MIBA-58543 format. One record per residue (C-alpha): x negated, y negated, z negated. Coordinates in steps of 0.02 Angstrom, whole numbers, padded with zeros to 5 digits, always signed. Example, Ala and Ser with C-alpha at 12.3 -4.5 7.8 and 13.67 -1.06 7.14 Angstrom:
2
-00615+00225-00390-00684+00053-00357
! end
This chain:
234
-05636-06433-03381-05690-06439-03202-05619-06558-03082-05522-06444-02964-05371-06475-02865-05282-06331-02947-05320-06390-03118-05172-06389-03229-05138-06556-03318-05057-06504-03479-04969-06668-03515-04877-06650-03346-04790-06483-03393-04622-06473-03473-04607-06396-03646-04565-06223-03589-04714-06214-03459-04826-06293-03583-04792-06153-03715-04819-06021-03584-04983-06106-03528-05040-06111-03715-05010-05929-03728-05122-05898-03575-05252-06021-03644-05244-05937-03813-05270-05770-03729-05421-05834-03639-05493-05913-03797-05484-06095-03736-05493-06193-03898-05502-06373-03821-05347-06336-03713-05252-06269-03865-05298-06422-03968-05236-06535-03831-05079-06448-03799-05037-06439-03994-05053-06629-03996-04941-06652-03847-04804-06549-03921-04816-06646-04086-04816-06812-03981-04657-06748-03899-04576-06730-04073-04592-06547-04105-04591-06486-04280-04765-06426-04337-04679-06260-04393-04607-06235-04219-04775-06264-04130-04854-06142-04243-04727-06006-04222-04664-06029-04049-04831-06058-03960-04978-06002-04076-04906-05858-04170-04817-05796-04012-04976-05806-03917-05080-05716-04051-04946-05580-04058-04981-05537-03873-05170-05536-03916-05138-05430-04069-05042-05302-03962-05169-05294-03824-05311-05274-03947-05214-05132-04037-05184-05046-03863-05367-05066-03810-05338-05193-03674-05433-05332-03769-05590-05304-03875-05666-05387-04033-05759-05530-03940-05603-05581-03841-05499-05571-04000-05629-05679-04095-05624-05806-03954-05432-05816-03954-05435-05826-04143-05558-05966-04130-05440-06059-04006-05297-06026-04135-05403-06106-04277-05422-06264-04171-05232-06279-04159-05209-06235-04346-05335-06371-04396-05218-06501-04334-05054-06413-04397-05111-06371-04574-05100-06541-04653-04934-06567-04570-04864-06405-04623-04913-06439-04801-04822-06603-04792-04664-06531-04720-04671-06380-04847-04646-06268-04694-04606-06084-04741-04755-05968-04728-04752-05781-04706-04858-05759-04871-05024-05772-04948-05172-05655-04944-05336-05636-05040-05458-05534-04939-05639-05480-04958-05763-05347-04927-05788-05235-05087-05945-05238-05205-06104-05169-05119-06042-05193-04945-06096-05341-04837-05999-05306-04675-05883-05432-04617-05832-05434-04441-05681-05328-04468-05629-05429-04620-05654-05586-04528-05550-05526-04382-05404-05479-04500-05420-05656-04586-05405-05737-04420-05259-05628-04361-05169-05652-04522-05187-05843-04507-05122-05822-04327-04969-05735-04393-04927-05883-04515-05005-05813-04674-05107-05919-04788-05272-05831-04811-05405-05851-04950-05566-05760-04891-05678-05705-05032-05821-05657-04914-05930-05500-04951-05987-05399-05100-05840-05431-05212-05834-05359-05388-05660-05315-05458-05654-05485-05554-05662-05582-05389-05506-05502-05320-05406-05516-05483-05451-05690-05520-05417-05754-05351-05256-05662-05326-05187-05730-05489-05259-05907-05474-05196-05917-05294-05019-05832-05331-05056-05710-05182-04939-05584-05115-05067-05471-05036-05244-05416-05084-05347-05349-04935-05504-05248-04963-05626-05196-04834-05771-05064-04829-05886-05008-04697-05989-04891-04795-05941-04722-04865-06038-04766-05022-05930-04925-05052-05760-04849-05013-05742-04778-05193-05754-04955-05264-05579-04997-05196-05516-04865-05319-05601-04955-05464-05518-05116-05410-05344-05032-05402-05371-04931-05572-05422-05096-05661-05264-05176-05604-05165-05028-05670-05258-05047-05837-05213-05238-05843-05029-05197-05802-05038-05302-05644-05052-05169-05503-04868-05199-05452-04882-05389-05434-04978-05373-05273-04966-05281-05110-05132-05192-05082-05198-05159-04901-05364-05070-04863-05461-05055-04711-05628-05012-04630-05700-04886-04508-05732-04737-04632-05558-04746-04716-05410-04662-04662-05225-04636-04720-05267-04499-04842-05390-04601-04928-05273-04756-04941-05141-04648-05023-05270-04557-05139-05328-04724-05213-05156-04790-05234-05157-04932-05099-04997-04982-05023-05053-04952-04852-05215-04915-04752-05230-05024-04589-05340-04946-04448-05368-05127-04369-05325-05304-04384-05168-05292-04276-05092-05156-04386-05141-05257-04536-05032-05405-04476-04881-05292-04435-04899-05203-04604-04913-05367-04701-04757-05429-04610-04664-05274-04646-04709-05276-04836-04668-05468-04848-04498-05441-04767-04456-05305-04888-04510-05403-05031-04402-05551-04976-04253-05434-04951-04272-05364-05126-04286-05528-05204-04127-05594-05112-04041-05436-05160-04068-05462-05342
! end
């Protein structure tokens, strides 16, 4: 940071102003500032889960909405997500210790034959930013990868991405294989990628098609809330 007269000294802000400043810094992709602010709040006795939800997730929600509305673009969102990751790196071990509630767990990957991953990476980061635990399988995933990882990780959600019209049909193979094995209903299946649309998602039997990362997060949250409500109703 440059030594200017109007430089904000994070440690001198009260909690409320510090959280607002964190939202600004997250929006601007300022990783070091986010890491410093997370540490300040922890030192002041904040619970890790409160730092995550009230500062980081709240900030990334604004980023998500502005991305969805075309105010922010992919490079800015990646910067914000990277800043978020810096904060998460400090919080993750602490959250594990305290057994903090998490939104859910997602296994995500690009399907077999497809090596595009920018969209998928964006979804992964935004999902982590929303408080989900994400297991990223990378690119070029055969059906076995999805099923093995989802079962091993006890995931709630499987996310599949494709950027080529030629690899889109592979998503149906994954879902059909899960149906054959009698495990289709164990997971929420979200699909996305440039050539896909709502009709395609319905046709292959996915739970939802998500046109971008912000929509993916909102959709995943909705499904998880419904799932929690069903469980508590039983």
